[in-house]
Structures are given as structure tokens and as C-alpha cells.
C-alpha positions as CSV (number, residue, x, y, z in Angstrom):
1,M,-35.2,70.4,87.0
2,G,-37.0,71.5,83.9
3,A,-35.5,72.3,80.6
4,P,-34.6,76.0,79.8
5,G,-37.7,76.4,77.7
6,D,-40.1,74.8,80.3
7,P,-42.5,76.9,82.4
8,P,-41.3,77.6,86.0
9,E,-44.2,75.6,87.3
10,G,-43.3,72.7,85.1
11,T,-45.2,71.1,82.3
12,P,-49.0,71.6,82.7
13,E,-50.9,68.4,83.5
14,G,-52.2,66.8,80.4
15,G,-49.8,68.7,78.1
16,P,-47.4,66.9,75.7
17,A,-44.4,65.3,77.2
18,G,-41.1,67.1,77.0
19,G,-42.7,70.5,76.6
20,E,-43.6,69.7,73.0
21,D,-46.2,72.2,71.7
22,E,-48.7,70.6,69.3
23,Y,-48.7,73.8,67.2
24,R,-44.9,74.1,67.1
25,S,-44.9,72.4,63.6
26,V,-47.0,75.2,62.1
27,V,-44.6,77.8,60.5
28,F,-45.9,81.3,59.9
29,D,-43.5,82.6,57.3
30,E,-43.4,86.2,56.1
31,S,-45.4,85.5,52.9
32,F,-48.2,83.9,55.1
33,V,-48.3,86.9,57.3
34,R,-48.4,89.4,54.4
35,A,-51.2,87.4,52.8
36,A,-53.4,87.5,55.9
37,R,-56.8,89.3,55.3
38,L,-56.9,90.7,58.9
39,Q,-54.1,93.0,60.3
40,E,-53.8,94.2,63.9
41,F,-53.7,97.9,64.4
42,S,-50.7,99.2,66.4
43,A,-51.3,100.4,70.0
44,Q,-50.9,104.0,68.9
45,E,-53.5,103.6,66.2
46,R,-56.0,102.1,68.6
47,M,-55.4,104.9,71.1
48,A,-55.8,107.7,68.6
49,D,-58.8,106.5,66.6
50,H,-60.5,104.2,69.1
51,A,-60.6,101.7,66.2
52,P,-61.2,98.0,66.4
53,A,-58.2,96.0,67.2
54,V,-57.9,94.7,63.7
55,R,-58.6,95.9,60.2
56,R,-59.4,94.1,56.9
57,R,-56.6,94.3,54.3
58,P,-57.4,94.6,50.6
59,P,-56.8,91.3,48.7
60,L,-53.5,91.1,46.9
61,R,-53.7,91.4,43.1
62,R,-52.4,88.2,41.7
63,G,-51.6,88.2,38.0
64,L,-53.5,90.2,35.4
65,S,-56.9,91.8,35.9
66,R,-59.9,90.3,34.3
67,Q,-60.2,93.1,31.7
68,V,-56.6,92.7,30.6
69,L,-57.0,88.9,30.3
70,I,-60.1,89.3,28.1
71,L,-58.3,91.8,25.9
72,V,-55.4,89.4,25.4
73,L,-57.8,86.6,24.5
74,L,-59.6,88.8,21.9
75,I,-56.3,89.8,20.3
76,A,-55.2,86.2,20.1
77,L,-58.5,85.2,18.6
78,A,-58.3,87.9,15.9
79,F,-54.7,87.0,15.1
80,G,-55.6,83.3,14.8
81,T,-58.6,84.1,12.5
82,A,-56.4,86.3,10.2
83,I,-53.8,83.4,9.9
84,Y,-56.6,80.9,9.1
85,M,-58.1,83.1,6.4
86,G,-54.7,83.7,4.9
87,V,-54.1,80.0,4.7
88,R,-57.6,79.1,3.6
89,H,-57.8,81.8,0.8
90,P,-54.1,82.6,-0.1
91,Y,-55.0,83.9,-3.6
92,Q,-57.9,86.0,-2.8
93,T,-58.1,88.8,-5.4
94,S,-58.2,92.4,-4.3
95,A,-61.5,94.1,-4.8
96,L,-59.7,97.2,-6.1
97,R,-57.9,95.3,-8.8
98,Q,-58.0,96.9,-12.3
99,P,-59.7,94.9,-15.1
100,V,-57.4,92.8,-17.3
101,E,-57.2,93.9,-20.9
102,P,-57.8,91.3,-23.6
103,L,-54.9,90.3,-25.8
104,R,-54.5,92.3,-29.0
105,M,-52.6,90.2,-31.6
106,T,-51.2,90.5,-35.1
107,V,-49.9,87.6,-37.2
108,I,-48.1,88.5,-40.4
109,P,-47.1,85.7,-42.9
110,L,-43.9,86.3,-44.8
111,A,-43.8,84.8,-48.3
112,P,-40.5,83.9,-50.0
113,E,-39.6,85.5,-53.3
114,G,-38.4,82.2,-54.8
115,K,-37.8,78.6,-53.8
116,V,-37.1,77.9,-50.2
117,P,-33.5,77.0,-49.7
118,G,-32.8,73.5,-48.3
119,H,-29.9,71.3,-47.3
120,P,-29.7,67.8,-45.7
121,D,-27.8,69.2,-42.7
122,A,-29.5,71.6,-40.3
123,E,-26.2,72.7,-38.9
124,Y,-25.1,73.8,-42.3
125,L,-28.2,75.9,-42.8
126,Y,-27.8,77.6,-39.4
127,A,-24.1,78.3,-40.1
128,H,-25.0,80.0,-43.4
129,S,-27.9,82.1,-42.1
130,P,-28.3,85.2,-39.9
131,A,-28.9,82.8,-37.0
132,A,-25.3,81.5,-37.1
133,Q,-24.4,83.2,-33.8
134,Y,-27.8,82.5,-32.0
135,R,-27.9,80.4,-28.9
136,A,-29.9,77.2,-28.7
137,G,-33.1,76.9,-26.7
138,A,-33.7,78.8,-23.4
139,E,-30.1,79.9,-23.4
140,G,-31.0,82.4,-26.0
141,I,-33.5,84.1,-23.6
142,P,-31.2,85.3,-20.7
143,L,-32.6,87.4,-17.9
144,P,-31.3,90.9,-17.9
145,A,-29.7,92.6,-14.9
146,S,-32.7,93.7,-12.9
147,R,-33.1,96.6,-10.5
148,R,-35.9,97.6,-8.1
149,T,-38.3,100.3,-9.1
150,E,-40.0,102.9,-7.0
151,H,-42.8,100.6,-5.9
152,F,-41.4,97.1,-6.7
153,S,-38.5,95.3,-5.1
154,D,-35.7,93.4,-6.8
155,S,-37.4,90.1,-6.2
156,Q,-40.7,91.3,-7.7
157,V,-38.9,92.6,-10.9
158,V,-37.1,89.2,-11.2
159,S,-40.4,87.4,-10.7
160,A,-42.0,89.3,-13.6
161,L,-39.0,88.7,-15.9
162,T,-38.9,85.0,-14.9
163,T,-42.6,84.5,-15.6
164,A,-42.3,86.2,-19.0
165,K,-39.3,84.0,-19.9
166,D,-41.2,80.9,-18.8
167,Y,-44.1,81.9,-21.1
168,I,-41.8,82.5,-24.0
169,V,-40.0,79.2,-23.5
170,R,-43.2,77.1,-23.2
171,S,-45.0,78.9,-26.1
172,S,-42.1,78.9,-28.5
173,L,-39.8,76.0,-27.6
174,D,-41.8,73.2,-26.1
175,P,-41.9,70.4,-28.7
176,D,-45.4,69.3,-27.6
177,V,-46.7,72.8,-28.1
178,L,-45.0,73.2,-31.4
179,A,-46.6,70.0,-32.7
180,G,-50.0,71.1,-31.5
181,H,-50.3,68.2,-29.0
182,Q,-51.0,70.5,-26.0
183,V,-51.7,74.0,-24.8
184,R,-52.0,73.6,-21.1
185,A,-48.3,74.3,-20.4
186,V,-48.9,77.8,-21.8
187,R,-52.4,78.3,-20.4
188,V,-51.4,77.9,-16.7
189,L,-49.1,80.9,-16.9
190,L,-51.9,83.3,-17.9
191,D,-53.9,85.5,-15.6
192,T,-57.2,83.9,-14.8
193,D,-59.1,86.8,-16.4
194,Q,-57.6,85.9,-19.8
195,L,-58.4,82.2,-19.8
196,D,-61.8,82.7,-21.4
197,Q,-60.2,84.5,-24.4
198,F,-57.5,81.9,-24.6
199,D,-60.0,79.0,-24.6
200,Q,-62.2,80.6,-27.1
201,S,-59.3,81.2,-29.4
202,F,-58.6,77.5,-29.6
203,A,-62.3,76.4,-29.7
204,H,-63.2,78.9,-32.4
205,P,-60.2,80.4,-34.1
206,A,-60.8,83.7,-35.9
207,A,-58.6,86.3,-37.7
208,D,-60.2,89.1,-35.7
209,G,-57.1,90.3,-33.8
210,R,-58.3,88.6,-30.6
211,H,-58.7,84.9,-31.2
212,A,-55.8,83.5,-33.3
213,P,-54.1,80.6,-31.6
214,T,-50.8,81.6,-33.3
215,G,-51.0,84.9,-31.5
216,W,-50.8,83.0,-28.2
217,L,-48.1,80.4,-29.2
218,V,-46.1,78.9,-32.0
219,R,-47.5,75.7,-33.5
220,F,-47.1,74.0,-36.9
221,D,-49.4,71.7,-38.8
222,P,-48.1,68.3,-37.8
223,A,-49.4,66.8,-41.0
224,E,-47.0,69.0,-43.0
225,A,-43.8,69.7,-41.0
226,R,-41.8,68.4,-38.0
227,L,-38.7,69.5,-36.2
228,A,-35.4,68.4,-37.8
229,D,-33.3,69.7,-34.9
230,A,-34.6,70.1,-31.4
231,R,-32.0,72.8,-30.7
232,I,-34.0,75.8,-31.8
233,R,-31.9,79.0,-32.3
234,V,-33.0,82.0,-30.3
235,Q,-31.9,85.6,-29.9
236,G,-33.7,88.6,-28.3
237,S,-34.2,90.8,-25.3
238,L,-36.4,91.3,-22.2
239,Q,-37.0,94.6,-20.5
240,A,-39.0,95.4,-17.4
241,A,-40.4,98.8,-16.4
242,E,-42.9,100.2,-13.9
243,T,-45.9,101.8,-15.4
244,D,-47.6,102.9,-12.2
245,S,-47.5,102.0,-8.5
246,S,-49.4,98.8,-9.0
247,T,-48.2,97.6,-12.4
248,L,-45.0,96.2,-13.9
249,E,-44.6,95.7,-17.7
250,V,-42.2,93.4,-19.5
251,T,-41.4,93.8,-23.2
252,A,-40.0,90.8,-25.0
253,D,-38.6,90.8,-28.6
254,H,-37.2,87.5,-29.8
255,T,-36.4,85.8,-33.1
256,F,-36.7,82.0,-33.2
257,V,-35.3,79.9,-36.1
258,Y,-36.6,76.4,-36.5
259,A,-35.1,73.6,-38.7
260,L,-37.9,71.8,-40.3
261,R,-38.4,68.8,-42.6
262,P,-41.5,67.3,-44.2
263,A,-43.7,65.3,-41.9
264,A,-43.7,62.5,-44.5
265,P,-40.1,61.3,-44.9
266,A,-40.6,60.0,-48.4
267,T,-41.5,63.5,-49.6
268,S,-38.0,65.0,-49.2
269,S,-34.9,64.5,-47.0
270,E,-33.9,68.2,-47.1
271,V,-34.1,70.6,-44.2
272,S,-35.2,74.2,-44.4
273,L,-35.3,77.0,-41.9
274,F,-38.4,78.7,-40.6
275,T,-38.2,82.1,-38.8
276,V,-40.6,83.5,-36.3
277,R,-40.2,86.9,-34.7
278,R,-42.4,87.5,-31.6
279,E,-42.9,90.9,-29.9
280,L,-44.8,90.3,-26.7
281,H,-45.9,92.8,-24.0
282,F,-46.7,91.4,-20.6
283,R,-48.3,93.2,-17.7
284,F,-48.1,92.2,-14.0
285,D,-50.0,93.4,-11.0
286,R,-49.2,92.2,-7.4
287,D,-51.6,89.2,-7.7
288,D,-49.8,88.0,-10.9
289,L,-46.4,88.4,-9.2
290,R,-47.6,86.3,-6.3
291,M,-49.3,83.6,-8.4
292,H,-46.6,83.4,-11.1
293,T,-49.0,84.4,-13.9
294,A,-48.9,87.1,-16.6
295,Q,-51.3,89.3,-18.6
296,L,-50.3,89.0,-22.2
297,V,-51.7,92.3,-23.7
298,V,-49.9,92.6,-27.1
299,S,-48.6,89.9,-29.4
300,Y,-47.0,90.9,-32.7
301,V,-45.8,88.0,-34.9
302,Q,-43.9,87.8,-38.2
303,A,-43.4,84.3,-39.6
304,G,-42.0,82.8,-42.8
305,P,-41.6,81.3,-45.2
306,L,-45.4,81.1,-45.5
307,S,-47.8,81.4,-48.3
308,C,-50.2,84.4,-48.0
309,A,-52.9,82.1,-49.5
310,E,-52.8,79.9,-46.4
311,D,-54.6,80.7,-43.3
312,S,-52.1,81.2,-40.4
313,T,-54.7,81.9,-37.8
314,N,-55.0,78.4,-36.2
315,R,-51.7,76.8,-37.3
316,L,-48.6,77.8,-39.3
317,H,-48.2,76.0,-42.6
318,P,-44.5,76.4,-43.4
319,L,-43.2,76.3,-46.9
320,L,-40.4,73.7,-46.9
321,A,-37.3,73.2,-49.0
322,G,-37.9,73.7,-52.7
323,Q,-41.4,75.0,-52.3
324,T,-42.6,78.4,-53.5
325,A,-45.4,80.7,-52.4
326,K,-48.6,80.9,-54.3
327,A,-49.0,84.6,-53.6
328,G,-46.7,87.3,-52.3
329,G,-47.0,90.4,-50.2
330,P,-46.6,94.1,-51.1
331,A,-43.1,94.5,-49.8
332,G,-40.0,92.6,-48.5
333,T,-39.9,92.2,-44.7
334,D,-36.8,91.1,-42.8
335,P,-37.8,89.5,-39.4
336,Y,-34.2,89.9,-38.3
337,A,-34.5,93.7,-38.5
338,T,-35.9,95.9,-35.7
339,G,-38.6,97.7,-37.7
340,S,-42.2,96.7,-37.5
341,A,-44.1,95.4,-40.6
342,T,-47.4,97.1,-41.4
343,A,-48.8,94.7,-44.1
344,L,-51.1,91.8,-43.3
345,C,-48.9,89.7,-45.5
346,G,-45.3,90.5,-46.5
347,S,-42.5,89.1,-48.6
348,L,-39.6,87.4,-46.8
349,A,-36.5,89.3,-47.7
350,T,-33.7,87.3,-49.4
351,S,-31.3,88.4,-46.7
352,A,-33.3,86.5,-44.2
353,Q,-32.8,83.1,-46.0
354,P,-29.8,80.9,-45.6
355,K,-27.2,81.0,-48.4
356,V,-26.8,77.5,-49.9
């Protein structure tokens, strides 16, 4: 007797033993059926339309269409190109950038009215001068509390103030700069459009209000004077303000007091004080803020004790302890005061000197 699934007549001759169907291993699951390109019409459809027994099904849409794929590839290519150009040229200057103004500078020597006071101890001189309460070094140039402006964020304002401070520190406190050994530390902080003027000032110094090295930085004649105390006294202020939607300005007003002694030790052992007041105006566009550079547009300097007979364009030639000026200016000028001097050479007020 055959198995329940066998035909009534038994297994056909030549068929597989045990009623095994050689196609039984093929599984037509639901996904296979749905994917078929041919589909049989129902009996009712064939009776109504006299249509063929089967119809061709439209191919299933797998994934994105070709047009969408091409669009995605184009967007990816454009995005990749933008990233590459940003990395390859990160400091590309905007074509709409305003031209950078050349630096306008004024250097006013201040001649003493008598002999320059001196003392063997620099600390004693500081304690008996208007600089008694000044801080030493960069501590005397604190950053003010900064606030965002209409078009610049807090971080951008801080960046402008920090760059201005870095310029002041390097150009007024760096021992190598003060001794005239280098200028690069100052140069790298300037906007690239001012580098030609800077280089020309040191290659061909001129008292024309544009090309005086002492308008860019403080430096002494190393053959005449050297620092007696590396802790230079400083006091002043920094202020930032927005001038327009694309420009920040920082105004700096600082007084520096240097303790100096003769370059030749055998000349004298006494120390004297030398005072420099610098009013600097910096300008920053968005390129400067990104590159940590500044446009120095105004430099107003008063320095003494100096002799008006000496040229202070290239280097400062300080009068040291016990020395007197060969010529004086028209009026006494106090670099510790807030007013601006108007003479090309002035007299150093007695109140600006240490009392010894």
C-alpha cells in the first residue's frame, strides 16, 4: 500500500523512489513570486478581456533612480572640492578687502632741563619716580573686559586685543628688539600689506613720518646703553571698538620705564631711568583676526631723556646718569600726563624724573 502522498496508481515507472519529486527542493517563497516578471491573469480577467493568460509586470524599482544617484555624486564632488580649496588656500584674501593704510608716525624726543638723575640701584630709582606703582613686564598690559559688538563676536574682540598686546610686548619689552638685534618678532605680527613699508623703514630710515624704525618699535643704540634691569615697568590701557561692519580698532596708550646703564661699564656704574610713552592705533579686518596680524595705522611716541640734537629716527640715544642735553625744546612735556605734545622736540618735565 502506498504512502498517503503517493498517486492511486502508484509511483510512475522511472520516477524517483519513495515518491520523491526532483523539484521538491526548489522553494518558491513570496519574494520570489512577487519578483516574477510574468503574472497570470485571473479567470475573470481572461473571460472579460479575452486577454492572454499572462501579463508582463513592470520591473521593481530597487534603490535610487539614476538621476538621483548622479545628483548625489555631483553634490559630494562639489563639497569635496570646497574642502580641498579651503585646506589648500586657507588664507586667501577677499577680493573686496579695503586697502591697508600706511603707518603714520610721530617721534618726539624729550630733553632734560638739567643733569639726568642717577643711582647705583635701579629699584631705588623706580621707588622714587612716578613709576613706583607700575607693574613689571607684560603684567602691566592687562587685557580689558571685552564684549561683543554688533558685527564681531566676543572671541573676535579678544583676538584683536590679544594681537595688539602681543605687538606691544614684542616691540617694547623684548630684550633682543630693544638692543637692535632683531625685528622679525615684530614684523610677523603686521598685516602683509604693511611689510614693504616696514622693511623700507629699516633699510632706509627717514624722518618723514612714514619710515622711522622708532615709530614701529623701541630700540636703543647698543653702543651707548644697555638694560640694567630686565623688569621694565609698564602702565597703560587697551580699548577695542567697532568702526564699521568689517573693521575693529584697538587703541593702546602705555608708558614704559627702562632702567639703563652705560654700555661700557668703565664709564659709570650709576643707573638712570628712560621713559617712553607710546600711543598706538591698530586696525583689524576679518583676515587679520584669522591670521593673528594687525594693521598699525598710528604711532605717537614721546621719549626721554634725549638730546634734541641727536637723530632719534633709527635708534634712541638715551642721555644717561649725569649727562645733560645739548639743546632743549620749546616747552616742558610730561610723558606721564594724558595730553598730547605738539612740538617735534620737547623738554622733559622735572616731575617726570626720579627724585634722588
